[in-house]
MIKE-154185 format. One line per 3 residues: their letters; for each residue x, y, z of C-alpha. Coordinates in steps of 0.1 Angstrom, whole numbers, always signed. Example, Ala and Ser with C-alpha at 12.3 -4.5 7.8 and 13.67 -1.06 7.14 Angstrom:
<nodes>
as> +123/-45/+78  +137/-11/+71
</nodes>
This chain:
<nodes>
rtl> -235/+643/+124  -260/+622/+142  -287/+638/+121
rqh> -309/+612/+104  -330/+614/+73  -360/+637/+78
hgd> -374/+641/+43  -406/+658/+56  -388/+686/+76
yrv> -381/+709/+47  -407/+716/+19  -408/+741/-9
dag> -436/+766/-8  -452/+760/-41  -466/+796/-42
svr> -431/+810/-39  -416/+794/-70  -408/+820/-96
ssg> -387/+817/-127  -368/+848/-138  -344/+844/-167
avl> -315/+824/-154  -327/+823/-118  -353/+802/-101
hfs> -365/+818/-68  -383/+797/-42  -386/+794/-4
vna> -383/+764/+18  -402/+761/+50  -391/+740/+79
aga> -415/+718/+98  -402/+730/+132  -423/+756/+151
gdk> -407/+790/+151  -382/+782/+123  -381/+809/+96
pld> -384/+803/+59  -353/+799/+38  -350/+820/+7
cel> -334/+801/-21  -320/+810/-55  -310/+785/-82
hgl> -288/+803/-108  -280/+789/-142  -244/+800/-150
ahs> -222/+799/-180  -200/+768/-186  -226/+742/-174
tlr> -225/+754/-138  -254/+758/-113  -254/+778/-81
llv> -277/+772/-52  -279/+800/-26  -299/+793/+6
rer> -303/+823/+30  -321/+827/+62  -350/+852/+59
epp> -344/+884/+79  -318/+871/+104  -312/+891/+135
rpr> -276/+894/+124  -263/+891/+89  -247/+858/+79
yev> -212/+859/+64  -211/+852/+27  -178/+844/+10
sds> -172/+865/-21  -135/+869/-27  -130/+832/-33
ltg> -146/+840/-67  -129/+861/-93  -161/+882/-95
ppe> -198/+878/-101  -202/+845/-121  -212/+848/-157
vse> -249/+840/-163  -259/+815/-188  -272/+831/-220
dgl> -298/+803/-224  -312/+809/-189  -332/+783/-170
pve> -364/+779/-191  -392/+760/-175  -399/+727/-192
skt> -428/+716/-171  -445/+725/-138  -470/+708/-115
dss> -483/+714/-80  -455/+692/-66  -425/+700/-88
ikl> -409/+721/-115  -385/+710/-143  -360/+733/-159
rfg> -340/+729/-190  -303/+738/-187  -286/+730/-220
dvl> -284/+692/-222  -293/+689/-185  -327/+686/-169
vsl> -330/+701/-134  -359/+689/-113  -370/+706/-81
tyg> -394/+685/-60  -414/+704/-35  -424/+679/-8
pfa> -399/+670/+5  -374/+695/-9  -350/+678/-33
lhv> -330/+688/-64  -320/+664/-91  -298/+671/-121
svd> -299/+646/-148  -286/+639/-183  -304/+614/-207
ded> -328/+605/-179  -300/+595/-155  -292/+615/-124
vvs> -258/+631/-123  -260/+649/-90  -288/+653/-65
lns> -293/+675/-34  -311/+665/-2  -320/+631/-15
rgl> -311/+618/+20  -331/+646/+37  -301/+660/+56
lqy> -308/+697/+49  -303/+715/+82  -303/+753/+87
rtq> -301/+766/+123  -319/+799/+120  -307/+825/+144
qir> -324/+830/+178  -323/+856/+205  -306/+841/+236
ska> -333/+853/+260  -358/+832/+240  -336/+801/+236
sra> -348/+769/+252  -331/+755/+283  -321/+724/+263
sva> -304/+746/+237  -284/+764/+264  -275/+732/+281
agd> -263/+716/+249  -236/+743/+245  -253/+762/+217
wee> -247/+795/+234  -214/+789/+252  -188/+762/+250
sfk> -156/+752/+268  -126/+734/+253  -99/+725/+277
tfn> -91/+758/+293  -107/+779/+265  -141/+794/+264
dsk> -161/+802/+233  -188/+828/+242  -210/+820/+211
pfg> -228/+853/+214  -251/+846/+184  -260/+810/+193
pqs> -262/+781/+169  -259/+790/+132  -249/+757/+115
vgl> -259/+748/+80  -258/+715/+62  -269/+696/+32
dla> -264/+663/+15  -252/+658/-21  -249/+626/-41
fhr> -228/+619/-72  -248/+594/-92  -223/+583/-118
akq> -192/+584/-98  -169/+555/-90  -146/+576/-68
vyg> -145/+611/-53  -115/+634/-47  -105/+667/-33
ipe> -114/+687/-1  -78/+691/+10  -58/+694/+32
had> -54/+659/+48  -24/+636/+49  -45/+608/+36
aft> -52/+588/+4  -61/+608/-27  -92/+588/-32
ltp> -116/+599/-5  -129/+570/+16  -163/+565/+33
tma> -167/+579/+68  -203/+565/+70  -216/+532/+59
vsg> -245/+531/+34  -267/+523/+63  -257/+556/+80
hav> -234/+542/+107  -201/+560/+113  -170/+541/+103
rdp> -144/+569/+108  -143/+606/+116  -157/+630/+89
yrl> -132/+650/+69  -126/+682/+86  -118/+715/+69
ynl> -103/+739/+95  -69/+755/+89  -46/+744/+117
dvf> -9/+744/+125  -4/+707/+133  +29/+699/+148
qye> +45/+668/+132  +13/+657/+116  +7/+620/+112
vgt> -1/+604/+78  -31/+582/+70  -56/+603/+88
nva> -82/+628/+77  -76/+654/+105  -75/+690/+94
lyg> -42/+705/+83  -30/+739/+71  -55/+748/+44
svp> -90/+741/+32  -106/+739/-2  -143/+728/+0
fmi> -143/+714/-35  -150/+678/-44  -149/+659/-77
ghg> -169/+628/-85  -155/+608/-114  -169/+577/-132
mhh> -165/+559/-164  -189/+582/-183  -192/+614/-163
tag> -173/+638/-141  -189/+664/-119  -179/+687/-90
vfw> -193/+705/-60  -179/+737/-45  -192/+745/-10
nna> -183/+782/-7  -182/+786/+31  -152/+797/+51
aet> -163/+785/+85  -153/+752/+101  -167/+725/+78
wvd> -171/+688/+81  -178/+663/+53  -191/+628/+56
lyg> -190/+604/+28  -212/+574/+24  -201/+541/+8
stp> -207/+537/-29  -239/+519/-39  -241/+493/-67
qse> -256/+521/-88  -223/+540/-85  -238/+566/-62
ias> -215/+583/-37  -233/+605/-12  -218/+633/+9
hwf> -230/+653/+38  -216/+689/+42  -221/+709/+73
ses> -205/+742/+85  -206/+760/+118  -219/+793/+103
gvi> -224/+812/+71  -249/+804/+44  -253/+775/+19
dlf> -236/+788/-13  -231/+757/-34  -219/+754/-70
lll> -226/+723/-91  -200/+719/-119  -216/+695/-144
gpt> -187/+686/-166  -191/+662/-183  -154/+656/-188
pad> -126/+660/-162  -112/+689/-184  -146/+706/-183
vfk> -148/+704/-145  -114/+719/-140  -121/+748/-164
qya> -155/+754/-147  -139/+756/-113  -111/+778/-125
tlt> -136/+801/-142  -152/+806/-108  -122/+808/-85
gft> -93/+817/-108  -67/+801/-130  -32/+795/-117
plp> -13/+824/-133  +19/+816/-152  +47/+818/-126
pmf> +81/+833/-133  +106/+807/-144  +127/+809/-113
ams> +96/+799/-92  +94/+765/-108  +131/+759/-105
yhq> +150/+746/-75  +148/+764/-41  +172/+759/-11
srw> +158/+767/+24  +165/+761/+60  +154/+773/+94
nyn> +178/+791/+94  +209/+802/+76  +229/+818/+103
dee> +242/+849/+87  +254/+864/+54  +286/+843/+54
dvy> +265/+812/+58  +244/+822/+28  +275/+829/+7
nvv> +290/+796/+17  +258/+777/+6  +258/+795/-27
agy> +296/+788/-32  +288/+751/-26  +264/+751/-55
eqd> +289/+769/-77  +317/+746/-68  +297/+714/-76
nip> +280/+729/-106  +245/+723/-92  +217/+746/-103
vdv> +197/+766/-78  +175/+797/-83  +164/+808/-48
iwl> +179/+810/-13  +154/+812/+16  +157/+828/+50
die> +134/+818/+79  +125/+838/+111  +160/+842/+125
htr> +169/+867/+98  +147/+893/+115  +155/+914/+146
ekk> +138/+896/+175  +112/+880/+152  +99/+914/+140
ylt> +90/+909/+103  +101/+934/+77  +133/+940/+97
wdk> +168/+925/+96  +191/+913/+124  +219/+937/+117
erf> +245/+916/+135  +238/+885/+113  +227/+903/+82
pep> +243/+938/+82  +241/+943/+45  +210/+926/+32
erm> +207/+946/+0  +243/+938/-9  +236/+901/-2
qnk> +206/+901/-25  +225/+920/-52  +253/+894/-51
lws> +228/+866/-55  +211/+886/-83  +245/+890/-101
lhr> +245/+852/-103  +209/+852/-117  +195/+841/-83
rmv> +168/+854/-59  +161/+854/-22  +129/+847/-3
vii> +122/+857/+33  +95/+847/+57  +67/+872/+66
dph> +42/+859/+91  +9/+876/+102  +16/+878/+139
ikr> +32/+911/+149  +53/+916/+180  +37/+940/+205
etg> +66/+964/+210  +63/+1001/+210  +88/+1016/+184
yhv> +84/+987/+160  +70/+1004/+129  +46/+976/+119
hde> +31/+974/+154  +29/+1011/+159  +11/+1017/+125
asr> -13/+987/+129  -22/+998/+164  -28/+1034/+154
qdf> -50/+1025/+125  -69/+997/+143  -57/+971/+118
yvm> -55/+942/+144  -81/+915/+149  -101/+924/+180
trn> -115/+906/+210  -152/+905/+216  -146/+932/+242
gsa> -131/+957/+217  -94/+954/+225  -67/+942/+202
yeg> -65/+904/+202  -34/+892/+219  -17/+858/+218
ycw> +16/+841/+219  +37/+832/+188  +74/+833/+177
pgp> +81/+869/+189  +63/+864/+222  +32/+885/+229
ssw> +17/+893/+195  -13/+906/+177  -26/+896/+143
idy> -32/+919/+113  -69/+918/+103  -65/+910/+66
lnp> -103/+910/+62  -101/+948/+64  -95/+961/+28
aar> -77/+991/+43  -54/+968/+63  -46/+948/+32
dww> -38/+979/+12  -15/+991/+40  +2/+957/+42
akk> +7/+957/+5  +24/+990/+6  +47/+977/+34
msv> +62/+953/+7  +77/+982/-13  +114/+987/-12
eky> +109/+1022/+3  +89/+1009/+33  +108/+976/+37
pgs> +143/+986/+46  +169/+962/+33  +147/+948/+5
tls> +153/+948/-32  +133/+939/-63  +149/+904/-62
lfa> +135/+897/-27  +103/+877/-25  +80/+865/+3
wnd> +68/+834/+22  +37/+836/+44  +39/+810/+71
mne> +18/+805/+103  -12/+821/+87  -39/+796/+96
psv> -36/+816/+119  -13/+798/+144  -16/+811/+180
fdg> +5/+791/+203  -17/+797/+234  -50/+796/+215
pei> -76/+768/+212  -61/+741/+189  -31/+764/+185
smh> -53/+789/+166  -74/+820/+172  -105/+821/+194
kda> -136/+817/+174  -153/+847/+191  -125/+871/+181
vhh> -139/+899/+159  -128/+910/+124  -136/+940/+103
gnw> -173/+942/+96  -181/+928/+130  -176/+892/+117
ehr> -166/+866/+142  -135/+846/+135  -156/+815/+133
dvh> -173/+829/+102  -140/+836/+83  -114/+813/+98
niy> -105/+793/+67  -101/+824/+46  -78/+844/+69
gfy> -46/+831/+53  -60/+836/+19  -63/+873/+26
qhq> -27/+876/+39  -15/+858/+8  -35/+882/-14
atm> -22/+913/+3  +14/+902/+2  +12/+893/-35
dgi> -5/+926/-42  +24/+944/-26  +51/+924/-44
lar> +34/+930/-77  +29/+967/-70  +65/+974/-61
sgg> +76/+967/-97  +47/+989/-111  +29/+957/-121
qtr> +57/+947/-145  +73/+917/-128  +55/+885/-119
pfv> +54/+881/-81  +62/+850/-60  +46/+845/-26
lsr> +44/+811/-9  +16/+805/+16  +10/+777/+41
aff> -27/+784/+47  -51/+785/+17  -87/+785/+6
ags> -105/+782/-27  -90/+808/-50  -56/+810/-33
qrf> -41/+797/-66  -44/+833/-79  -18/+845/-55
gpv> +10/+819/-55  +21/+785/-45  +14/+765/-14
wtg> +31/+735/+2  +22/+706/+25  +37/+722/+56
dnt> +58/+707/+83  +64/+671/+71  +88/+646/+86
asw> +119/+629/+72  +103/+595/+69  +94/+571/+41
shl> +58/+574/+50  +58/+612/+45  +77/+609/+12
kms> +50/+584/+0  +22/+606/+13  +35/+637/-6
vpm> +21/+623/-38  -16/+619/-28  -15/+652/-9
lls> -2/+671/-40  -27/+653/-62  -55/+665/-39
lgv> -42/+700/-40  -38/+699/-78  -74/+688/-86
tgl> -88/+716/-63  -71/+744/-82  -38/+746/-63
sfs> -17/+733/-91  +15/+751/-79  +23/+731/-48
gad> +51/+710/-33  +64/+692/-3  +96/+700/+16
vgg> +123/+678/+1  +140/+657/+27  +113/+663/+53
ffs> +112/+693/+76  +114/+675/+110  +141/+650/+118
dpd> +170/+637/+97  +166/+616/+66  +191/+588/+59
mgl> +209/+593/+26  +188/+568/+7  +156/+587/+18
lvr> +172/+620/+9  +181/+609/-26  +147/+594/-32
wyq> +130/+626/-20  +151/+647/-44  +142/+623/-72
aga> +105/+627/-64  +106/+665/-58  +123/+671/-91
fqp> +90/+659/-107  +66/+679/-85  +55/+715/-92
ffr> +71/+734/-64  +107/+721/-57  +121/+732/-24
aha> +145/+716/+1  +138/+728/+36  +148/+716/+71
hvd> +141/+723/+108  +166/+743/+129  +174/+712/+150
srr> +181/+690/+120  +215/+682/+106  +227/+703/+76
rep> +220/+686/+43  +227/+710/+16  +240/+691/-15
hil> +276/+704/-13  +282/+689/+21  +269/+654/+13
ldg> +292/+625/+5  +304/+624/-31  +282/+595/-42
vrk> +251/+610/-25  +259/+645/-38  +261/+631/-74
lvr> +227/+615/-71  +212/+647/-57  +228/+667/-84
dav> +215/+644/-111  +179/+649/-97  +182/+687/-97
vhr> +198/+686/-132  +168/+665/-145  +145/+692/-132
ysl> +163/+719/-150  +166/+700/-182  +128/+697/-182
lpy> +121/+733/-174  +109/+741/-210  +83/+713/-206
wyt> +73/+725/-171  +70/+761/-183  +49/+751/-213
tfw> +27/+729/-190  +22/+758/-165  +13/+781/-194
mas> -13/+756/-206  -27/+753/-171  -31/+791/-169
stg> -58/+789/-195  -73/+754/-191  -73/+750/-153
lpv> -58/+715/-156  -34/+705/-129  +2/+704/-138
mrp> +9/+673/-117  -22/+652/-120  -38/+618/-116
mwi> -38/+595/-146  -76/+594/-148  -76/+630/-161
dfp> -58/+620/-193  -73/+585/-193  -108/+591/-179
ree> -121/+556/-187  -92/+537/-173  -109/+524/-142
kaf> -78/+509/-127  -63/+543/-126  -91/+558/-105
tid> -76/+546/-72  -38/+548/-80  -22/+576/-60
dqf> +14/+567/-59  +22/+577/-95  +11/+606/-116
mvg> +13/+625/-148  +33/+657/-153  +13/+674/-180
kdl> -2/+650/-205  +31/+634/-217  +52/+623/-187
lvk> +42/+595/-163  +62/+594/-130  +63/+567/-103
pvt> +86/+579/-75  +104/+552/-55  +91/+556/-19
esr> +104/+525/-2  +139/+517/+10  +162/+492/-7
vnt> +140/+480/-34  +152/+462/-66  +120/+462/-85
wpv> +92/+488/-86  +57/+482/-101  +45/+508/-125
ylp> +10/+508/-141  +10/+521/-177  -25/+531/-186
sky> -45/+522/-217  -40/+491/-238  -41/+515/-268
qlw> -12/+535/-256  +26/+529/-260  +51/+542/-234
ynf> +88/+548/-236  +112/+547/-206  +125/+583/-206
fdy> +160/+573/-197  +168/+540/-215  +142/+544/-244
srh> +127/+510/-239  +92/+505/-253  +62/+492/-233
ngg> +26/+485/-241  +0/+502/-219  -29/+487/-200
kti> -8/+467/-176  +16/+468/-147  +53/+463/-153
nmk> +78/+454/-126  +107/+478/-134  +142/+470/-122
vdi> +155/+499/-101  +185/+509/-81  +193/+541/-61
tti> +200/+559/-94  +166/+551/-109  +133/+569/-109
pvf> +106/+554/-133  +96/+581/-158  +78/+573/-190
qra> +70/+594/-221  +37/+589/-238  +41/+577/-273
gsi> +28/+603/-298  +44/+632/-279  +72/+657/-284
ivt> +88/+672/-254  +113/+701/-254  +143/+699/-231
kqr> +176/+718/-224  +207/+698/-217  +233/+723/-207
vrr> +238/+727/-170  +238/+763/-158  +238/+779/-124
sse> +201/+789/-126  +171/+790/-149  +177/+826/-160
ami> +212/+816/-172  +195/+790/-195  +171/+813/-213
hdp> +190/+814/-246  +204/+779/-244  +197/+755/-273
itl> +169/+729/-270  +167/+692/-276  +135/+676/-289
ria> +125/+643/-273  +102/+626/-299  +83/+595/-289
ldg> +65/+579/-319  +32/+562/-316  +23/+530/-334
kfr> +16/+549/-366  +50/+567/-363  +34/+601/-355
asg> +40/+626/-327  +32/+662/-318  +40/+687/-291
eyy> +40/+724/-282  +66/+748/-269  +59/+781/-252
idd> +85/+807/-243  +87/+843/-232  +111/+863/-210
gtt> +102/+842/-180  +99/+872/-157  +75/+899/-167
ysf> +40/+903/-181  +53/+913/-215  +37/+882/-229
kdg> +3/+899/-225  +16/+924/-251  +24/+897/-276
kfl> +61/+891/-266  +61/+853/-266  +66/+823/-289
hrr> +42/+794/-292  +55/+767/-315  +39/+735/-326
fsy> +61/+705/-336  +46/+675/-354  +60/+644/-370
sng> +42/+622/-395  +50/+606/-428  +87/+608/-420
klt> +88/+645/-416  +92/+667/-386  +78/+702/-389
skc> +80/+733/-367  +53/+760/-372  +40/+790/-353
adt> +10/+781/-333  +0/+817/-325  +7/+845/-349
ags> -2/+871/-322  +31/+864/-305  +67/+873/-313
fkt> +98/+869/-292  +134/+873/-300  +156/+844/-288
ksw> +190/+831/-295  +179/+796/-286  +184/+770/-314
leq> +177/+734/-320  +208/+714/-310  +196/+678/-310
iim> +167/+655/-317  +162/+622/-300  +135/+602/-317
vgl> +124/+568/-303  +102/+543/-320  +114/+543/-356
kre> +108/+512/-376  +143/+511/-391  +175/+530/-392
pst> +173/+561/-414  +194/+564/-445  +193/+602/-446
vtl> +182/+631/-425  +176/+664/-443  +168/+698/-429
sfn> +147/+721/-451  +151/+757/-439  +151/+791/-456
kkk> +149/+775/-491  +179/+754/-484  +184/+717/-478
isl> +211/+705/-455  +221/+670/-447  +223/+663/-410
dfs> +246/+639/-390  +229/+612/-370  +236/+580/-350
wlh> +214/+550/-345  +207/+527/-315  +193/+495/-331
der> +179/+477/-300  +162/+509/-288  +151/+519/-323
tvf> +163/+554/-315  +180/+580/-337  +201/+609/-325
irk> +201/+638/-349  +229/+663/-342  +229/+701/-347
pdv> +201/+711/-370  +213/+745/-359  +180/+764/-366
nva> +166/+791/-344  +135/+779/-324  +115/+808/-337
kdf> +118/+797/-373  +97/+773/-394  +115/+743/-406
tia> +111/+707/-419  +134/+677/-412  +128/+646/-434
va> +139/+613/-420  +142/+588/-448
</nodes>
């Protein structure tokens, strides 16, 4: 980190520069004696993306290169990287509308549009590539500096291959703010760690997956997952950088210059420089470019985006039945009941404690009969006990992570002495996936799903409560090379198994605490072991926004806080916030007081129920928004600047957010407040309070009156949202329920929206079994039309009600035109709210129709 600018240290060998289609090859030479050349490749990829690969030439030991974060080899640009001009000191390449300039001495790369830089590499001269050495030839200073061995408290890191760090600086030239690189319990807008002058002002952002006990908020210390992806956004351009490296990584940020330049310095302990530049130019472009590389969030099953009830732990089957009975008694929807580690026999995963859970299949089937599922925890540490089938098989097949001495790595975790499955081994992943089958997981059924916890990996007696860096994985890779991708591979293997057990027919659900770039392909993540405090409730919003803009759209925070006990005001506010976040689960520590809704006081229980019911009423909108995200890469829960990219005031707001493009939410995150400020973006945009239909102009902050029953939610004028208003026990019980349209008219009395439905469970939508409808209102007529003729899906769902806000006057007639018939519809009018309620059009949602409001 103390590295200073040294522009002359790395220079391009002009004789090595060679253009070949969409690839520019060149080598960079370091000024230091004995340093080997670096072989570089600049790739022009499809979708306005550049890739820079920098490798050490002929290293004594291969360096680890991350591949599985990507969905496959990136698509090459059809236009290539044609040379525009070349001199003895530089080369310029044309890449669509972009000009790429490589300067030889010193090495620097500039990417510009219309003669203005968008991003640049090594403009601060911070490229550093510690080429490998042989220890016997290492200098005394290198040995003394800890390059070849290091001690941390009582731990020793042998560092058998010496120093291997890599680093590079990158600047966003049109950015006002930068975002991303989770996971940290800190502001959504990334803040400088270095002054423009180069002096440190705070610790760099660290990316190193760790199990952090009762983490504090307002710090940039490393937490459970790592996504080395950063977005720079400004008034006129958005760009991104993806640093594809799974080793411990640090990122420094330099304060913004008057020219709107934000510089960053990335440095990793090992691996190679494998860097992707996502050139936008819009936010939507950047998200699609990143998802094209690392994967789109697949459409989850409907139950997954519904409400989940968890606790460490439900004591036994009777306890589970009592919790479910409480939901039935109070008519509160819930889709999933979760079991933590105590459901197993002596913390041995893929087993059941037969005293507490003697009939697990019967228990799951009873839940299934109520249209509910169950999730159980499955961690990567395996109890070292002869006779335990998982341990015996893993030992026999050498599927454990090893020590540098060749024995199975041992540490301490929940079961006591444990070893860790080596998920980097493809054979181990395949074996693990097969263990998820109902045949090999006794007591499981097809309605049982999985939760991967402690997979950073967490090792109670390891350095920083994690694995020793010199532990050895399949392929002879050190743990230091692959640490941040370990949990990614467990998540993948578990998901593969859950998918395979249904013959690939049913959509899987697997929650993971650890993650890396690309984890979105396997299932949701969450913010880990938070605390029941107002500060943690408030921090959940920026943390989830950071996850969302880095591909992990399906994410949430434990409602109520995992540690400690929330007061009832905090619990209610957390439910209200969680109901508008993608993954909605209540969870609590074993030592906390019970807080399931049915045991709460009547008034509190009603407020919690209201929040859960709000979530279920909006499931059609959530499902449609997730479906859109599966092809666009846009976050489901997202910052306002995505939809209002030139609204500069929105660039730093991280206590409110959009759900999709049509709902704005500002959770109340302070105790006993009577008013709550809400910023409504864009002076050209109207907004309607979702609950009282009041109309507000955008481009300003309003101070909204609130009480404990209130959460500020606003619908964007010009939108149509589909809801379902009947309260059922679960989302599956709602599938054929009627819909209500919420129409918010803009200033020209127009609105539009989309609605997507399928069976909510399987992949039959890939075979055309779905409906995609488009609603539009203009010139006094509401129409419903098919938006995709490739789809067809039979549903009993029908249009029950229309709530239209923003009309100029009370209608005189409302007429349905359907199937060559005209039917007069009943309606009522709220004058002050300029809102009409149209009752029972009674037309199937799959049919085309027109409703005239005159």
